[in-house]
N, CA, C and O atoms as CSV, one atom per row, in Angstrom:
chain,resi,resn,atom,element,x,y,z
A,1,UNK,N,N,23.074,-40.723,53.992
A,1,UNK,CA,C,23.586,-39.487,53.435
A,1,UNK,C,C,22.460,-38.454,53.461
A,1,UNK,O,O,21.315,-38.747,53.116
A,2,UNK,N,N,22.808,-37.257,53.873
A,2,UNK,CA,C,21.827,-36.181,53.952
A,2,UNK,C,C,22.084,-35.185,52.824
A,2,UNK,O,O,23.205,-34.710,52.641
A,3,UNK,N,N,21.034,-34.881,52.079
A,3,UNK,CA,C,21.131,-33.915,50.985
A,3,UNK,C,C,20.466,-32.624,51.442
A,3,UNK,O,O,19.378,-32.652,52.017
A,4,UNK,N,N,21.110,-31.508,51.189
A,4,UNK,CA,C,20.570,-30.208,51.595
A,4,UNK,C,C,19.301,-29.887,50.809
A,4,UNK,O,O,19.031,-30.484,49.766
A,5,UNK,N,N,18.541,-28.947,51.322
A,5,UNK,CA,C,17.331,-28.501,50.631
A,5,UNK,C,C,17.681,-27.964,49.252
A,5,UNK,O,O,16.983,-28.238,48.276
A,6,UNK,N,N,18.751,-27.206,49.176
A,6,UNK,CA,C,19.185,-26.651,47.891
A,6,UNK,C,C,19.513,-27.775,46.910
A,6,UNK,O,O,19.135,-27.711,45.740
A,7,UNK,N,N,20.206,-28.790,47.378
A,7,UNK,CA,C,20.550,-29.928,46.535
A,7,UNK,C,C,19.322,-30.707,46.100
A,7,UNK,O,O,19.210,-31.106,44.941
A,8,UNK,N,N,18.403,-30.922,47.030
A,8,UNK,CA,C,17.168,-31.655,46.720
A,8,UNK,C,C,16.320,-30.900,45.695
A,8,UNK,O,O,15.812,-31.495,44.744
A,9,UNK,N,N,16.171,-29.597,45.889
A,9,UNK,CA,C,15.402,-28.786,44.948
A,9,UNK,C,C,16.076,-28.770,43.579
A,9,UNK,O,O,15.406,-28.862,42.550
A,10,UNK,N,N,17.401,-28.653,43.569
A,10,UNK,CA,C,18.138,-28.649,42.308
A,10,UNK,C,C,17.961,-29.950,41.548
A,10,UNK,O,O,17.752,-29.941,40.335
A,11,UNK,N,N,18.043,-31.071,42.259
A,11,UNK,CA,C,17.831,-32.375,41.619
A,11,UNK,C,C,16.409,-32.512,41.095
A,11,UNK,O,O,16.194,-33.008,39.990
A,12,UNK,N,N,15.444,-32.072,41.888
A,12,UNK,CA,C,14.047,-32.133,41.463
A,12,UNK,C,C,13.827,-31.296,40.211
A,12,UNK,O,O,13.124,-31.721,39.294
A,13,UNK,N,N,14.418,-30.119,40.169
A,13,UNK,CA,C,14.311,-29.244,39.003
A,13,UNK,C,C,14.905,-29.907,37.767
A,13,UNK,O,O,14.284,-29.917,36.704
A,14,UNK,N,N,16.100,-30.457,37.905
A,14,UNK,CA,C,16.760,-31.098,36.766
A,14,UNK,C,C,15.994,-32.328,36.285
A,14,UNK,O,O,15.911,-32.567,35.081
A,15,UNK,N,N,15.437,-33.105,37.202
A,15,UNK,CA,C,14.648,-34.278,36.821
A,15,UNK,C,C,13.388,-33.849,36.082
A,15,UNK,O,O,13.022,-34.455,35.076
A,16,UNK,N,N,12.722,-32.806,36.575
A,16,UNK,CA,C,11.513,-32.310,35.914
A,16,UNK,C,C,11.825,-31.826,34.502
A,16,UNK,O,O,11.052,-32.076,33.577
A,17,UNK,N,N,12.942,-31.142,34.329
A,17,UNK,CA,C,13.330,-30.668,32.999
A,17,UNK,C,C,13.731,-31.835,32.103
A,17,UNK,O,O,13.451,-31.819,30.905
A,18,UNK,N,N,14.381,-32.840,32.669
A,18,UNK,CA,C,14.787,-34.012,31.887
A,18,UNK,C,C,13.568,-34.775,31.376
A,18,UNK,O,O,13.572,-35.266,30.247
A,19,UNK,N,N,12.534,-34.876,32.196
A,19,UNK,CA,C,11.311,-35.576,31.787
A,19,UNK,C,C,10.624,-34.868,30.627
A,19,UNK,O,O,9.938,-35.505,29.828
A,20,UNK,N,N,10.805,-33.560,30.531
A,20,UNK,CA,C,10.151,-32.771,29.483
A,20,UNK,C,C,11.076,-32.447,28.313
A,20,UNK,O,O,10.674,-31.740,27.389
A,21,UNK,N,N,12.292,-32.948,28.338
A,21,UNK,CA,C,13.258,-32.599,27.291
A,21,UNK,C,C,12.692,-32.911,25.911
A,21,UNK,O,O,12.196,-34.010,25.660
A,22,UNK,N,N,12.774,-31.930,25.027
A,22,UNK,CA,C,12.285,-32.091,23.665
A,22,UNK,C,C,10.844,-31.680,23.466
A,22,UNK,O,O,10.347,-31.702,22.340
A,23,UNK,N,N,10.159,-31.304,24.540
A,23,UNK,CA,C,8.757,-30.906,24.421
A,23,UNK,C,C,8.563,-29.406,24.575
A,23,UNK,O,O,7.431,-28.925,24.538
A,24,UNK,N,N,9.641,-28.663,24.744
A,24,UNK,CA,C,9.538,-27.220,24.903
A,24,UNK,C,C,9.836,-26.793,26.323
A,24,UNK,O,O,10.211,-27.596,27.177
A,25,UNK,N,N,9.659,-25.520,26.547
A,25,UNK,CA,C,9.999,-24.922,27.841
A,25,UNK,C,C,8.888,-25.138,28.862
A,25,UNK,O,O,7.727,-25.349,28.515
A,26,UNK,N,N,9.273,-25.080,30.107
A,26,UNK,CA,C,8.322,-25.185,31.208
A,26,UNK,C,C,8.654,-24.093,32.222
A,26,UNK,O,O,9.821,-23.784,32.462
A,27,UNK,N,N,7.623,-23.523,32.805
A,27,UNK,CA,C,7.840,-22.448,33.779
A,27,UNK,C,C,8.225,-23.023,35.139
A,27,UNK,O,O,7.893,-24.161,35.471
A,28,UNK,N,N,8.925,-22.218,35.904
A,28,UNK,CA,C,9.292,-22.640,37.255
A,28,UNK,C,C,8.052,-22.806,38.121
A,28,UNK,O,O,8.013,-23.659,39.008
A,29,UNK,N,N,7.049,-21.994,37.860
A,29,UNK,CA,C,5.809,-22.090,38.631
A,29,UNK,C,C,5.162,-23.455,38.435
A,29,UNK,O,O,4.665,-24.053,39.390
A,30,UNK,N,N,5.168,-23.949,37.200
A,30,UNK,CA,C,4.603,-25.267,36.912
A,30,UNK,C,C,5.372,-26.355,37.650
A,30,UNK,O,O,4.772,-27.230,38.275
A,31,UNK,N,N,6.693,-26.302,37.579
A,31,UNK,CA,C,7.522,-27.299,38.264
A,31,UNK,C,C,7.293,-27.224,39.769
A,31,UNK,O,O,7.180,-28.254,40.434
A,32,UNK,N,N,7.226,-26.015,40.304
A,32,UNK,CA,C,7.019,-25.831,41.738
A,32,UNK,C,C,5.680,-26.418,42.175
A,32,UNK,O,O,5.607,-27.114,43.188
A,33,UNK,N,N,4.625,-26.140,41.419
A,33,UNK,CA,C,3.298,-26.642,41.768
A,33,UNK,C,C,3.233,-28.163,41.684
A,33,UNK,O,O,2.652,-28.805,42.559
A,34,UNK,N,N,3.818,-28.743,40.652
A,34,UNK,CA,C,3.778,-30.194,40.466
A,34,UNK,C,C,4.560,-30.940,41.541
A,34,UNK,O,O,4.242,-32.086,41.858
A,35,UNK,N,N,5.577,-30.297,42.101
A,35,UNK,CA,C,6.447,-30.972,43.062
A,35,UNK,C,C,6.327,-30.444,44.485
A,35,UNK,O,O,7.054,-30.885,45.374
A,36,UNK,N,N,5.420,-29.508,44.705
A,36,UNK,CA,C,5.224,-28.955,46.040
A,36,UNK,C,C,6.423,-28.167,46.548
A,36,UNK,O,O,6.770,-28.236,47.727
A,37,UNK,N,N,7.056,-27.414,45.644
A,37,UNK,CA,C,8.242,-26.638,45.985
A,37,UNK,C,C,7.939,-25.148,45.912
A,37,UNK,O,O,6.906,-24.740,45.380
A,38,UNK,N,N,8.831,-24.353,46.440
A,38,UNK,CA,C,8.715,-22.899,46.370
A,38,UNK,C,C,9.299,-22.404,45.043
A,38,UNK,O,O,10.465,-22.657,44.740
A,39,UNK,N,N,8.487,-21.701,44.261
A,39,UNK,CA,C,8.992,-21.177,42.990
A,39,UNK,C,C,10.039,-20.084,43.219
A,39,UNK,O,O,10.932,-19.900,42.392
A,40,UNK,N,N,9.934,-19.367,44.322
A,40,UNK,CA,C,10.933,-18.341,44.634
A,40,UNK,C,C,12.292,-18.976,44.927
A,40,UNK,O,O,13.330,-18.427,44.559
A,41,UNK,N,N,12.283,-20.117,45.581
A,41,UNK,CA,C,13.539,-20.813,45.868
A,41,UNK,C,C,14.123,-21.386,44.582
A,41,UNK,O,O,15.338,-21.355,44.390
A,42,UNK,N,N,13.275,-21.906,43.700
A,42,UNK,CA,C,13.755,-22.439,42.420
A,42,UNK,C,C,14.418,-21.342,41.593
A,42,UNK,O,O,15.394,-21.597,40.888
A,43,UNK,N,N,13.891,-20.124,41.678
A,43,UNK,CA,C,14.476,-19.006,40.934
A,43,UNK,C,C,15.929,-18.764,41.337
A,43,UNK,O,O,16.742,-18.345,40.513
A,44,UNK,N,N,16.252,-19.023,42.586
A,44,UNK,CA,C,17.626,-18.841,43.055
A,44,UNK,C,C,18.561,-19.910,42.485
A,44,UNK,O,O,19.770,-19.695,42.398
A,45,UNK,N,N,18.012,-21.045,42.104
A,45,UNK,CA,C,18.831,-22.160,41.626
A,45,UNK,C,C,19.099,-22.126,40.128
A,45,UNK,O,O,20.097,-22.683,39.671
A,46,UNK,N,N,18.231,-21.485,39.357
A,46,UNK,CA,C,18.388,-21.541,37.900
A,46,UNK,C,C,19.597,-20.752,37.408
A,46,UNK,O,O,20.181,-21.109,36.385
A,47,UNK,N,N,19.984,-19.700,38.106
A,47,UNK,CA,C,21.155,-18.916,37.690
A,47,UNK,C,C,22.428,-19.746,37.623
A,47,UNK,O,O,23.081,-19.789,36.580
A,48,UNK,N,N,22.792,-20.408,38.720
A,48,UNK,CA,C,23.996,-21.249,38.670
A,48,UNK,C,C,23.894,-22.398,37.664
A,48,UNK,O,O,24.889,-22.754,37.033
A,49,UNK,N,N,22.709,-22.974,37.512
A,49,UNK,CA,C,22.541,-24.063,36.533
A,49,UNK,C,C,22.682,-23.535,35.108
A,49,UNK,O,O,23.239,-24.209,34.242
A,50,UNK,N,N,22.175,-22.333,34.873
A,50,UNK,CA,C,22.310,-21.706,33.556
A,50,UNK,C,C,23.774,-21.357,33.288
A,50,UNK,O,O,24.279,-21.589,32.190
A,51,UNK,N,N,24.448,-20.804,34.283
A,51,UNK,CA,C,25.863,-20.448,34.133
A,51,UNK,C,C,26.744,-21.670,33.912
A,51,UNK,O,O,27.793,-21.576,33.275
A,52,UNK,N,N,26.321,-22.812,34.435
A,52,UNK,CA,C,27.073,-24.056,34.256
A,52,UNK,C,C,26.803,-24.691,32.893
A,52,UNK,O,O,27.425,-25.692,32.537
A,53,UNK,N,N,25.867,-24.105,32.127
A,53,UNK,CA,C,25.570,-24.620,30.798
A,53,UNK,C,C,24.641,-25.819,30.791
A,53,UNK,O,O,24.584,-26.550,29.802
A,54,UNK,N,N,23.911,-26.035,31.880
A,54,UNK,CA,C,23.019,-27.189,31.957
A,54,UNK,C,C,21.603,-26.882,31.483
A,54,UNK,O,O,20.935,-27.745,30.912
A,55,UNK,N,N,21.147,-25.659,31.719
A,55,UNK,CA,C,19.800,-25.277,31.299
A,55,UNK,C,C,19.859,-23.960,30.541
A,55,UNK,O,O,20.844,-23.225,30.607
A,56,UNK,N,N,18.780,-23.682,29.820
A,56,UNK,CA,C,18.675,-22.391,29.152
A,56,UNK,C,C,17.295,-21.823,29.412
A,56,UNK,O,O,16.337,-22.562,29.642
A,57,UNK,N,N,17.205,-20.519,29.374
A,57,UNK,CA,C,15.933,-19.843,29.596
A,57,UNK,C,C,15.462,-19.217,28.296
A,57,UNK,O,O,16.259,-18.784,27.463
A,58,UNK,N,N,14.147,-19.181,28.147
A,58,UNK,CA,C,13.521,-18.582,26.974
A,58,UNK,C,C,12.475,-17.600,27.480
A,58,UNK,O,O,11.629,-17.946,28.305
A,59,UNK,N,N,12.540,-16.382,26.981
A,59,UNK,CA,C,11.572,-15.362,27.381
A,59,UNK,C,C,10.329,-15.437,26.510
A,59,UNK,O,O,10.341,-16.015,25.424
A,60,UNK,N,N,9.262,-14.842,27.012
A,60,UNK,CA,C,8.049,-14.731,26.221
A,60,UNK,C,C,6.915,-15.580,26.766
A,60,UNK,O,O,7.050,-16.267,27.779
A,61,UNK,N,N,5.782,-15.511,26.056
A,61,UNK,CA,C,4.574,-16.207,26.485
A,61,UNK,C,C,4.773,-17.717,26.568
A,61,UNK,O,O,4.220,-18.366,27.456
A,62,UNK,N,N,5.542,-18.270,25.667
A,62,UNK,CA,C,5.795,-19.718,25.679
A,62,UNK,C,C,7.169,-20.024,26.255
A,62,UNK,O,O,7.731,-21.094,26.019
A,63,UNK,N,N,7.697,-19.081,27.006
A,63,UNK,CA,C,9.034,-19.223,27.568
A,63,UNK,C,C,9.060,-20.047,28.834
A,63,UNK,O,O,8.038,-20.548,29.303
A,64,UNK,N,N,10.242,-20.170,29.365
A,64,UNK,CA,C,10.463,-20.943,30.579
A,64,UNK,C,C,11.878,-21.470,30.563
A,64,UNK,O,O,12.800,-20.794,30.108
A,65,UNK,N,N,12.044,-22.670,31.056
A,65,UNK,CA,C,13.364,-23.285,31.125
A,65,UNK,C,C,13.334,-24.655,30.480
A,65,UNK,O,O,12.304,-25.329,30.456
A,66,UNK,N,N,14.487,-25.053,29.958
A,66,UNK,CA,C,14.643,-26.384,29.393
A,66,UNK,C,C,16.107,-26.788,29.501
A,66,UNK,O,O,16.987,-25.944,29.670
A,67,UNK,N,N,16.354,-28.088,29.403
A,67,UNK,CA,C,17.734,-28.563,29.403
A,67,UNK,C,C,18.420,-28.085,28.142
A,67,UNK,O,O,17.804,-28.025,27.078
A,68,UNK,N,N,19.674,-27.749,28.253
A,68,UNK,CA,C,20.441,-27.273,27.107
A,68,UNK,C,C,20.894,-28.435,26.229
A,68,UNK,O,O,21.186,-28.248,25.048
A,69,UNK,N,N,20.953,-29.635,26.807
A,69,UNK,CA,C,21.377,-30.830,26.077
A,69,UNK,C,C,20.548,-32.007,26.572
A,69,UNK,O,O,19.797,-31.880,27.539
A,70,UNK,N,N,20.679,-33.121,25.928
A,70,UNK,CA,C,19.970,-34.323,26.338
A,70,UNK,C,C,20.392,-34.729,27.750
A,70,UNK,O,O,21.543,-34.538,28.144
A,71,UNK,N,N,19.458,-35.283,28.493
A,71,UNK,CA,C,19.759,-35.712,29.859
A,71,UNK,C,C,20.854,-36.776,29.888
A,71,UNK,O,O,21.590,-36.878,30.869
A,72,UNK,N,N,20.966,-37.561,28.831
A,72,UNK,CA,C,21.992,-38.609,28.787
A,72,UNK,C,C,23.396,-38.032,28.633
A,72,UNK,O,O,24.380,-38.719,28.907
A,73,UNK,N,N,23.499,-36.782,28.200
A,73,UNK,CA,C,24.798,-36.133,28.031
A,73,UNK,C,C,25.287,-35.444,29.303
A,73,UNK,O,O,26.439,-35.016,29.373
A,74,UNK,N,N,24.427,-35.335,30.298
A,74,UNK,CA,C,24.777,-34.668,31.551
A,74,UNK,C,C,25.279,-35.716,32.535
A,74,UNK,O,O,24.609,-36.716,32.796
A,75,UNK,N,N,26.467,-35.471,33.075
A,75,UNK,CA,C,27.025,-36.434,34.042
A,75,UNK,C,C,27.248,-35.781,35.380
A,75,UNK,O,O,27.711,-36.433,36.316
């Protein structure tokens, strides 16, 4: 089975957020650097994930993205 780049990046983003769930927000730049991904491409993916109610964004110095619910609740 072949997964598209968009799908692979989306899964990587969700896994990174799931690993940090409960520890606060993380920036897309941090996730991109840790996983060797393009932060600009990740920015295109967070909108649909946010609209689907899977992640939330927080503005400010300690802002970033986090899962909206526990990873075990996402199917």
